[in-house]
Backbone bond lengths (Angstrom), bond angles and torsions (degrees), N, CA, C in turn:
res aa  C-N    CA-C-N  psi(-1)  N-CA   C-N-CA  omega(-1)  CA-C   N-CA-C  phi
1 L - - - 1.455 - - 1.524 110.56 -
2 R 1.321 117.30 -42.24 1.454 120.21 -179.69 1.521 110.57 -60.65
3 D 1.353 117.08 -42.69 1.454 121.06 179.55 1.531 110.87 -63.98
4 A 1.327 117.54 -39.72 1.461 121.10 179.02 1.525 110.85 -62.66
5 R 1.325 117.27 -41.05 1.465 120.43 179.41 1.522 111.04 -67.15
6 S 1.322 117.45 -38.15 1.462 119.65 -179.11 1.523 111.65 -66.28
7 H 1.331 117.05 -21.42 1.465 121.31 177.72 1.531 111.74 -103.20
8 F 1.330 116.97 14.61 1.462 123.82 177.36 1.533 112.49 58.38
9 A 1.322 116.60 30.68 1.459 120.40 179.01 1.518 111.78 -85.75
10 I 1.320 117.81 -19.08 1.458 122.01 -178.20 1.516 108.58 -134.98
11 Y 1.315 115.64 134.81 1.447 120.36 171.10 1.518 106.70 -142.18
12 G 1.291 117.69 135.21 1.455 119.96 -179.84 1.511 110.78 -152.35
13 S 1.315 115.47 166.81 1.460 121.09 176.98 1.518 107.95 -154.93
14 C 1.316 115.37 177.81 1.461 119.87 177.96 1.524 109.43 -61.20
15 D 1.308 116.03 145.89 1.457 120.78 -178.39 1.524 108.57 -127.12
16 F 1.328 115.85 98.61 1.458 120.81 -178.39 1.522 112.38 -103.67
17 G 1.290 117.69 11.33 1.456 122.29 -179.12 1.509 109.08 148.33
18 H 1.310 115.14 159.43 1.446 117.94 -179.46 1.518 110.35 -160.33
19 T 1.333 114.51 166.91 1.449 120.78 -179.62 1.525 109.66 -130.09
20 A 1.311 114.64 164.88 1.462 122.08 175.20 1.529 106.69 -129.69
21 P 1.333 117.65 93.24 1.463 120.00 -179.19 1.533 111.35 -57.77
22 V 1.309 116.04 154.56 1.458 120.77 175.11 1.531 106.26 -86.53
23 W 1.315 114.75 86.97 1.464 121.43 -172.90 1.525 112.47 -60.55
24 S 1.325 117.84 -34.05 1.467 119.21 179.84 1.530 110.19 -61.40
25 N 1.329 118.19 -39.92 1.469 121.09 176.72 1.521 111.42 -65.63
26 I 1.313 116.17 -41.12 1.465 120.87 -179.91 1.525 109.75 -61.77
27 M 1.331 116.51 -44.02 1.466 120.67 -179.16 1.526 111.94 -70.13
28 Q 1.315 117.41 -38.45 1.468 120.43 -177.69 1.526 112.52 -75.79
29 L 1.329 117.31 -35.21 1.459 120.99 -173.42 1.523 113.88 -102.29
30 G 1.314 118.40 -29.53 1.452 120.67 -172.40 1.521 110.17 69.68
31 L 1.312 116.80 175.97 1.464 120.38 -177.30 1.526 111.99 -65.72
32 K 1.332 116.66 -42.60 1.466 118.62 179.82 1.521 111.11 -66.12
33 G 1.323 117.18 -36.17 1.457 120.62 178.24 1.517 111.81 -67.24
34 L 1.344 116.51 -38.84 1.466 119.90 176.33 1.519 110.27 -63.78
35 K 1.329 115.87 -41.19 1.462 120.83 177.85 1.531 110.21 -61.87
36 Q 1.323 116.05 -44.38 1.468 120.14 -179.89 1.526 111.02 -63.89
37 R 1.318 117.31 -38.72 1.462 120.91 179.58 1.531 110.74 -60.71
38 I 1.326 116.65 -38.61 1.466 120.19 177.75 1.526 109.97 -68.22
39 M 1.333 117.14 -42.37 1.470 119.99 -179.91 1.528 111.52 -64.79
40 D 1.324 117.00 -29.27 1.462 121.19 -177.37 1.526 114.10 -81.93
41 R 1.308 117.57 -4.25 1.470 119.38 179.32 1.517 110.43 -58.75
42 T 1.325 114.85 144.59 1.469 119.64 179.69 1.520 109.84 -132.97
43 G 1.292 115.87 169.71 1.460 121.84 175.80 1.517 112.21 62.07
44 E 1.331 115.20 -145.58 1.466 121.02 -177.69 1.525 112.58 -64.60
45 A 1.330 116.60 -22.62 1.467 120.27 179.81 1.525 111.66 -72.32
46 R 1.320 117.37 -12.32 1.464 120.06 -177.48 1.523 109.95 -100.46
47 N 1.296 116.13 95.07 1.456 122.61 175.47 1.528 106.67 -91.37
48 P 1.327 118.91 113.84 1.465 120.87 -174.83 1.530 113.35 -56.85
49 D 1.319 117.64 -38.22 1.461 120.04 -179.22 1.531 110.53 -67.79
50 F 1.337 116.36 -42.25 1.459 120.68 178.57 1.527 110.48 -63.05
51 V 1.334 116.45 -46.21 1.462 120.64 -178.62 1.533 110.14 -61.40
52 A 1.310 117.27 -45.32 1.473 120.56 179.73 1.527 111.03 -61.52
53 G 1.319 116.49 -42.89 1.461 120.00 178.18 1.515 112.48 -64.40
54 E 1.333 115.60 -42.41 1.465 119.32 179.09 1.525 111.79 -65.56
55 M 1.314 117.92 -34.88 1.461 120.30 178.34 1.529 109.61 -63.33
56 L 1.326 116.82 -40.31 1.467 120.07 176.35 1.524 110.71 -61.44
57 V 1.321 116.24 -43.49 1.470 121.02 -179.23 1.521 110.39 -62.83
58 F 1.323 117.41 -49.76 1.465 119.86 -177.86 1.517 111.90 -67.04
59 D 1.324 117.95 -38.30 1.470 120.06 176.72 1.523 110.71 -61.95
60 A 1.317 116.64 -41.77 1.468 120.41 178.13 1.529 110.50 -65.31
61 A 1.330 116.68 -40.96 1.471 120.04 179.26 1.518 110.54 -62.68
62 L 1.313 117.38 -41.99 1.465 120.56 -179.89 1.527 111.35 -67.58
63 R 1.331 117.42 -37.45 1.472 119.97 175.22 1.530 110.07 -64.06
64 F 1.334 115.69 -39.94 1.463 120.09 177.64 1.532 110.72 -59.68
65 L 1.326 117.02 -43.32 1.467 120.01 -179.97 1.523 110.98 -61.24
66 H 1.314 116.97 -41.95 1.465 119.01 179.41 1.533 110.79 -65.37
67 R 1.315 117.22 -39.36 1.472 119.86 176.95 1.530 110.58 -66.42
68 A 1.335 116.69 -40.30 1.465 120.41 178.83 1.526 110.41 -62.49
69 A 1.333 117.07 -39.72 1.467 120.43 177.87 1.529 110.53 -63.46
70 E 1.319 117.02 -41.49 1.466 120.70 177.58 1.525 110.81 -61.11
71 E 1.324 116.65 -43.46 1.470 120.30 179.18 1.523 111.22 -65.71
72 A 1.315 117.72 -38.15 1.468 120.88 177.85 1.526 110.30 -62.55
73 E 1.322 116.84 -40.13 1.463 120.17 177.70 1.524 111.54 -63.72
74 K 1.336 116.16 -39.11 1.474 119.99 -178.95 1.522 112.11 -60.74
75 V 1.336 116.99 -28.30 1.464 120.09 -179.97 1.529 110.86 -105.41
76 C 1.335 115.39 24.55 1.470 123.33 173.66 1.524 113.87 61.21
77 K 1.316 116.74 37.98 1.468 121.23 174.96 1.527 107.63 -109.87
78 A 1.320 115.00 72.09 1.461 121.83 -174.16 1.523 112.21 -62.99
79 A 1.328 117.94 -43.21 1.468 120.41 -178.86 1.522 110.66 -63.74
80 M 1.328 115.95 -40.58 1.462 119.67 178.12 1.525 110.21 -63.22
81 A 1.326 116.53 -45.99 1.463 120.99 -179.74 1.522 111.03 -61.09
82 E 1.327 116.96 -43.89 1.463 120.71 179.99 1.527 111.18 -63.02
83 G 1.323 116.24 -43.94 1.459 120.19 178.65 1.512 112.37 -62.12
84 I 1.320 116.98 -43.72 1.466 120.73 -179.87 1.528 110.65 -64.19
85 R 1.318 116.40 -41.38 1.481 119.30 178.03 1.529 110.74 -61.94
86 K 1.325 116.40 -42.20 1.470 119.54 177.97 1.524 110.57 -61.75
87 L 1.333 116.83 -41.03 1.461 120.57 -178.71 1.521 112.48 -68.23
88 A 1.319 116.70 -23.30 1.469 119.79 176.15 1.527 110.65 -70.55
89 E 1.322 116.85 -20.49 1.465 120.77 -176.50 1.523 114.02 -112.92
90 N 1.342 117.11 -26.87 1.467 121.15 -170.64 1.522 111.57 -142.47
91 P 1.327 115.97 163.41 1.474 119.04 170.75 1.528 109.19 -68.87
92 P 1.314 118.50 163.88 1.462 120.61 178.41 1.531 111.24 -59.94
93 S 1.333 115.50 146.99 1.465 119.92 -179.27 1.525 112.57 -120.09
94 N 1.329 116.84 -8.86 1.464 120.10 179.67 1.535 109.01 -148.75
95 L 1.318 116.67 176.67 1.458 120.81 -175.60 1.527 112.06 -63.21
96 F 1.321 117.25 -41.04 1.461 121.19 178.13 1.527 110.32 -57.20
97 E 1.332 116.46 -47.65 1.463 120.21 -179.85 1.521 111.83 -69.81
98 C 1.323 117.80 -32.65 1.469 121.00 175.13 1.520 109.76 -59.51
99 Y 1.328 116.03 -50.27 1.466 119.84 178.61 1.529 110.13 -62.38
100 Q 1.331 116.83 -42.31 1.467 119.51 178.53 1.524 111.19 -59.98
101 M 1.335 116.68 -42.99 1.463 119.76 -177.86 1.524 111.18 -61.31
102 T 1.335 117.81 -41.26 1.461 118.43 179.06 1.524 110.06 -63.11
103 L 1.321 117.35 -40.23 1.465 120.43 179.62 1.523 111.52 -69.54
104 V 1.330 117.01 -39.69 1.466 120.83 178.36 1.525 110.12 -63.26
105 F 1.325 116.81 -50.56 1.463 119.55 -177.84 1.524 110.56 -64.98
106 Y 1.321 116.77 -41.68 1.456 120.72 177.15 1.526 109.66 -57.33
107 T 1.317 116.54 -47.42 1.469 121.03 -179.19 1.521 111.22 -62.18
108 L 1.328 116.46 -45.95 1.465 119.78 -179.56 1.522 111.29 -60.58
109 Q 1.312 117.07 -45.70 1.460 119.30 -176.22 1.521 112.13 -78.66
110 Q 1.305 117.15 -43.78 1.456 121.22 -174.73 1.532 112.31 -70.86
111 F 1.307 116.02 -47.66 1.461 119.42 -171.19 1.522 113.95 -97.45
112 F 1.328 118.07 -28.64 1.459 119.59 -179.45 1.521 111.49 -97.51
113 D 1.327 116.85 -43.57 1.464 120.34 178.31 1.520 110.59 -78.32
114 G 1.326 116.84 -28.45 1.453 121.28 179.46 1.518 113.73 79.59
115 T 1.318 116.59 17.74 1.462 121.61 178.47 1.519 108.53 -105.66
116 D 1.324 116.78 123.80 1.461 119.74 -178.62 1.525 111.04 -63.69
117 V 1.319 115.19 125.62 1.452 121.25 171.89 1.518 105.51 -90.34
118 R 1.313 116.27 110.99 1.451 119.65 -174.15 1.519 112.84 -85.38
119 T 1.303 117.98 -19.24 1.459 118.66 -178.30 1.522 111.30 -148.52
120 M 1.285 115.03 144.89 1.457 121.91 171.10 1.523 109.15 -99.66
121 G 1.318 115.57 16.08 1.455 120.95 175.74 1.517 113.36 78.17
122 R 1.307 115.28 -166.58 1.469 121.19 175.15 1.518 106.64 -84.34
123 L 1.304 114.10 91.66 1.458 121.54 -170.81 1.522 112.38 -57.38
124 D 1.322 117.94 -39.55 1.466 119.30 -178.36 1.523 111.36 -65.87
125 Q 1.319 117.85 -36.03 1.465 120.72 177.89 1.525 110.89 -74.12
126 L 1.320 116.08 -39.31 1.457 121.26 179.23 1.527 111.05 -63.85
127 A 1.327 116.27 -41.48 1.463 121.43 -175.98 1.525 113.50 -85.16
128 L 1.332 118.00 -14.01 1.461 121.17 -174.43 1.527 113.77 -53.32
129 P 1.333 120.66 -47.47 1.478 118.53 -179.67 1.529 112.81 -60.18
130 F 1.315 116.92 -31.72 1.463 121.10 179.25 1.534 110.44 -78.60
131 Y 1.313 116.14 -39.11 1.464 122.34 176.30 1.522 110.44 -58.90
132 E 1.329 116.29 -42.22 1.467 120.96 -177.14 1.528 112.30 -64.63
133 K 1.313 118.36 -20.04 1.472 122.04 176.98 1.527 112.21 -83.60
134 E 1.329 116.58 -15.65 1.461 121.06 -176.67 1.525 110.46 -76.94
135 T 1.314 116.51 144.11 1.457 121.24 178.41 1.523 112.62 -112.06
136 D 1.310 116.95 -12.98 1.464 121.77 -175.75 1.534 109.40 -113.85
137 L 1.328 116.62 101.50 1.465 121.43 -177.51 1.531 111.57 -63.03
138 A 1.319 117.56 -34.31 1.470 120.06 177.52 1.533 109.93 -62.51
139 R 1.317 117.00 -38.91 1.470 121.30 178.00 1.527 110.92 -65.82
140 V 1.330 116.77 -39.30 1.469 121.18 177.25 1.524 109.60 -60.40
141 K 1.318 116.43 -45.93 1.469 120.34 -179.95 1.519 110.72 -63.73
142 E 1.331 116.59 -41.83 1.466 120.67 179.05 1.529 110.67 -62.76
143 L 1.343 116.94 -47.41 1.464 120.67 179.69 1.524 111.42 -61.11
144 T 1.326 116.14 -40.63 1.464 120.11 -178.41 1.524 110.49 -67.72
145 L 1.315 117.50 -41.46 1.465 120.16 176.46 1.524 110.66 -62.13
146 L 1.322 117.10 -46.75 1.467 120.40 178.94 1.530 111.33 -61.94
147 Y 1.319 116.41 -36.68 1.461 120.89 177.27 1.525 110.60 -62.83
148 M 1.323 116.99 -44.78 1.471 120.71 179.03 1.535 110.45 -62.63
149 L 1.311 116.46 -38.30 1.466 120.12 177.55 1.529 110.67 -65.37
150 E 1.331 117.26 -37.78 1.471 120.81 177.30 1.523 111.34 -65.26
151 I 1.329 116.52 -41.91 1.469 119.29 177.44 1.515 109.82 -60.09
152 D 1.329 116.93 -42.66 1.461 120.76 177.85 1.532 110.73 -64.13
153 A 1.314 116.69 -40.85 1.470 121.05 -177.06 1.524 112.24 -65.47
154 I 1.334 117.95 -32.13 1.463 119.16 -179.95 1.523 111.74 -86.36
155 K 1.323 116.19 1.32 1.470 121.91 177.40 1.524 111.17 53.16
156 A 1.322 115.22 54.69 1.460 120.36 178.39 1.525 109.46 -52.95
157 N 1.330 116.77 133.25 1.456 121.20 -173.28 1.515 114.31 -59.92
158 A 1.303 117.62 -34.96 1.461 119.41 179.15 1.524 108.49 -84.81
159 N 1.314 116.96 144.66 1.456 118.95 178.99 1.519 111.23 -62.32
160 L 1.316 118.25 -37.60 1.465 123.21 175.55 1.521 107.95 -131.34
161 P 1.333 117.60 93.69 1.458 118.94 -172.75 1.522 114.53 -80.85
162 F 1.324 118.37 20.40 1.458 121.19 176.52 1.523 108.32 -154.35
163 A 1.311 115.27 166.51 1.465 120.88 177.36 1.517 108.60 -120.06
164 I 1.308 114.90 156.83 1.457 121.57 176.66 1.524 107.73 -130.95
165 A 1.315 115.87 136.67 1.469 123.82 174.93 1.518 111.18 67.59
166 G 1.326 118.05 -124.90 1.455 121.15 -175.91 1.516 110.91 84.29
167 T 1.318 115.17 -161.95 1.457 121.27 -179.85 1.515 109.64 -131.05
168 D 1.324 115.55 161.05 1.460 119.28 175.57 1.527 109.03 -86.29
169 G 1.317 117.08 -174.26 1.454 121.91 -176.43 1.518 114.69 -59.87
170 S 1.323 116.91 -24.75 1.467 119.82 -179.83 1.524 112.51 -98.00
171 G 1.326 116.48 6.42 1.457 120.17 177.48 1.524 114.78 90.24
172 K 1.324 117.92 4.00 1.466 121.76 179.92 1.523 110.15 -76.54
173 S 1.315 116.38 135.12 1.465 122.15 -179.64 1.525 110.72 -58.25
174 Q 1.310 116.06 139.09 1.459 122.62 176.79 1.526 111.87 -108.52
175 V 1.324 116.66 14.81 1.463 120.91 177.68 1.530 108.34 -63.51
176 N 1.314 116.19 133.65 1.464 120.49 178.10 1.532 109.48 -137.77
177 A 1.303 117.52 -178.13 1.471 122.00 -175.86 1.528 111.07 -60.35
178 M 1.302 118.21 -32.62 1.469 121.74 -179.89 1.521 111.36 -73.77
179 S 1.347 116.95 -27.05 1.459 120.12 -179.86 1.522 110.18 -57.90
């Protein structure tokens, strides 16, 4: 075990609870869309105290994104800053922003909310619509490698915080081009 840790093969921490975000909603709606969905609740589903609290949370998250973009610019990471600014206003539109959104949401929930995000979902299925828009396979490989390095850098609590491929409920393979 000691040797595995010295080679960064294992990382772990206390686990007092965890969540599994609905990544498809996050990707389809973005942060502003999620905020709007809460504001649009009606009837018994609209708890005024919950809605008010969530508005504070989303407003703070959006302010954080703008500050993060400013900091990225200060260290000459223009593409990162541009992507973060776009994510503050819209859902992801390409693979780079898809990967950024998972890291942004993970960071917001894991480090600011303090709730362990146990999974980033089936990453290959989540990223597939964005992958299919890409024309440069070398760029896809580069982005994916950089994404894996970012996951390692944030010391995600789970050893593998996402799944790839697998089967659906009827046993049909879910392997796709992104897998």
